C-alpha positions, 0 to 999 in steps of 0.5 A, spaced: 603 396 196 597 398 192 595 396 185 592 402 181 585 399 179 583 399 171 577 404 174 578 409 179 571 410 183 573 418 185 571 420 178 565 416 179 561 420 184 558 415 189 559 408 189 553 403 189 552 399 195 554 392 193 548 389 197 543 394 195 545 391 188 544 384 189 538 384 195 533 381 190 537 375 188 541 373 195 545 376 201 552 379 200 557 377 206 565 377 208 569 374 212 572 378 218 577 378 223 576 381 230 581 387 228 576 389 222 570 390 226 573 398 227 575 403 223 575 403 215 574 396 215 568 396 218 565 402 214 566 398 208 563 392 210 557 396 214 556 399 206 556 393 202 555 387 205 549 384 209 552 379 213 559 376 216 562 370 218 569 369 222 575 367 218 578 364 224 576 366 231 570 361 231 574 355 229 574 349 234 582 351 236 581 357 237 574 357 241 576 351 246 585 351 246 584 346 252 579 341 255 574 345 259 577 351 257 573 356 252 575 363 249 569 367 248 572 374 247 574 374 239 568 371 238 564 375 242 567 381 239 564 379 231 557 377 235 556 384 238 558 388 232 554 384 228 548 385 232 550 393 233 550 393 226 544 389 223 548 384 220 547 376 219 553 371 222 554 365 219 558 360 224 564 357 221 565 352 223 563 346 229 567 340 226 574 341 222 580 336 222 585 342 221 585 348 227 582 343 232 586 343 239 589 336 240 586 334 247 580 332 243 584 326 240 588 324 247 586 321 253 586 323 259 593 322 260 595 325 254 595 319 249 593 319 242 586 316 242 586 309 239 581 306 234 577 302 239 569 303 241 571 306 247 575 311 244 570 312 239 564 313 244 569 318 248 570 323 242 563 322 240 561 325 247 566 330 247 563 332 240 556 333 243 558 337 249 563 342 244 556 343 239 552 344 246 556 349 249 557 353 242 551 352 240 547 354 247 552 361 247 550 362 240 544 359 238 540 366 238 545 370 234 547 365 228 543 365 221 547 359 219 552 354 221 558 350 218 557 344 222 562 339 218 567 342 214 572 339 208 570 331 210 571 330 202 578 327 199 577 325 192 583 321 192 580 316 198 576 310 194 570 312 198 572 319 197 571 320 205 577 324 208 582 320 212 582 325 219 582 323 226 575 324 226 574 319 221 579 314 223 576 313 230 569 314 229 567 313 221 562 317 218 559 317 225 562 324 227 558 327 222 552 324 223 553 326 230 555 333 229 548 334 224 544 331 229 547 334 235 547 341 232 539 340 231 537 338 237 541 344 241 540 350 235 533 348 234 528 346 227 530 354 225 537 354 224 540 353 218 545 347 217 550 346 212 556 342 210 562 346 207 567 344 202 572 346 197 573 344 190 566 342 190 566 344 182 571 338 181 566 333 178 570 327 182 570 331 188 563 333 187 560 326 186 563 324 192 560 330 196 553 328 193 553 321 195 555 323 202 549 327 202 544 323 199 546 318 204 545 323 210 538 324 207 537 317 207 539 316 215 534 322 216 540 327 218 538 334 218 542 338 213 539 344 210 545 346 205 551 345 201 557 351 202 561 352 196 567 354 198 569 357 191 577 359 191 578 359 184 582 363 178 580 366 172 580 360 168 578 355 173 572 352 173 568 353 167 561 357 169 558 351 166 561 346 171 559 352 177 552 351 174 552 343 174 554 344 181 548 349 184 543 344 180 545 337 183 544 340 190 539 344 189 535 338 186 536 334 192 532 340 196 538 343 199 540 350 199 547 353 196 551 358 199 558 361 196 562 361 202 569 363 201 569 366 194 575 369 192 578 369 184 586 368 184 589 372 179 594 366 178 593 360 174 598 355 177 602 355 184 609 358 181 607 364 178 608 371 182 608 379 180 611 384 183 606 388 180 600 385 178 599 387 170 592 391 170 589 387 164 589 381 169 585 385 174 580 387 168 580 380 166 578 379 174 573 383 172 569 380 167 571 373 171 566 376 177 561 379 172 560 372 168 560 368 174 555 373 179 550 373 172 550 365 173 549 366 180 543 371 178 540 366 174 540 361 179 535 365 184 531 361 189 538 356 188 543 360 192 541 364 199 548 367 199 554 369 196 561 371 201 567 373 199 573 370 203 575 378 205 573 385 205 579 388 201 586 386 198 589 388 203 588 382 208 587 376 204 589 369 205 592 369 198 598 373 200 601 366 203 597 361 200 599 356 196 606 360 196 607 367 199 606 372 193 601 378 191 595 376 190 589 381 189 583 376 189 577 381 192 572 386 190 576 393 193 584 394 193 588 395 198 586 402 199 579 400 199 577 403 192 573 398 188 576 394 183 573 392 175 572 386 180 567 390 183 564 394 177 564 387 174 558 385 179 555 392 180 555 396 173 559 392 167 558 398 163 564 401 167 568 395 165 573 397 159 574 392 154 
């Protein structure tokens, strides 16, 4: 279902290239699936974005679905597309509690690993082996790496997610992942910790303390990835500003890694036809946030949207199934007010 944009692009002549508009501030990227490396998605991508990240196909469960069995075709196709079109690539992600195959956490008989020293070492050895295999395959093709993803849980007393990784190894899996990545990928690789809701003060503080602890131990970490799945009201611009400054003050790079702005402010509302005023409001919201990003020049190296256009977005099914239009281009790949808000705000309707 197409939603008409507030501002049609057909009367505006040539649409400016998003990556060219922002090239002096930071690079602009998008998350993609392999099917989007051809056809109209690929053309939109090549015009407007300078980097890409795999939305799913470089996650552990898809690359290593079984013990000693690796599936490379989908990841390889994205790498090949990037190389052919001079696009930089982020790797997402080496370690995650989700979309990781069960074999990682099972013994040779298929039983769950236990919380004991023997199984801890087994799991860490598997982690190192996995990172070495993946790293050696792609180290010359990747600009930056999400080494660990979503390890913070603000509902825990210490702020650390009680994943199987943590339950068996404590925080050793985090340190091991970063150290192994540096060993395999070399000193020039950019290594990131990535998480969502980093603008939430409580979660942000836990992440900050973890990163400081890693730094104090000499763990090689280069930056923090802020997913930035936000909405029309949350979080405040000032909160985003505080978050960027907090980690920049540790000497770390910041990347906005999965940005989209939902038109909903809760998990219940749905629209059959999205009101035009919400799309206009979304345009203003993108404008004010990108104005902030611009003011942080030198502290943010990259902004990535979690998708190319509204015809393919994870928000269609999360947190519930509904029409959501969180990206810069509409379902027919025309620029939305969201696009004009960060390219030429004078074209936004008041």
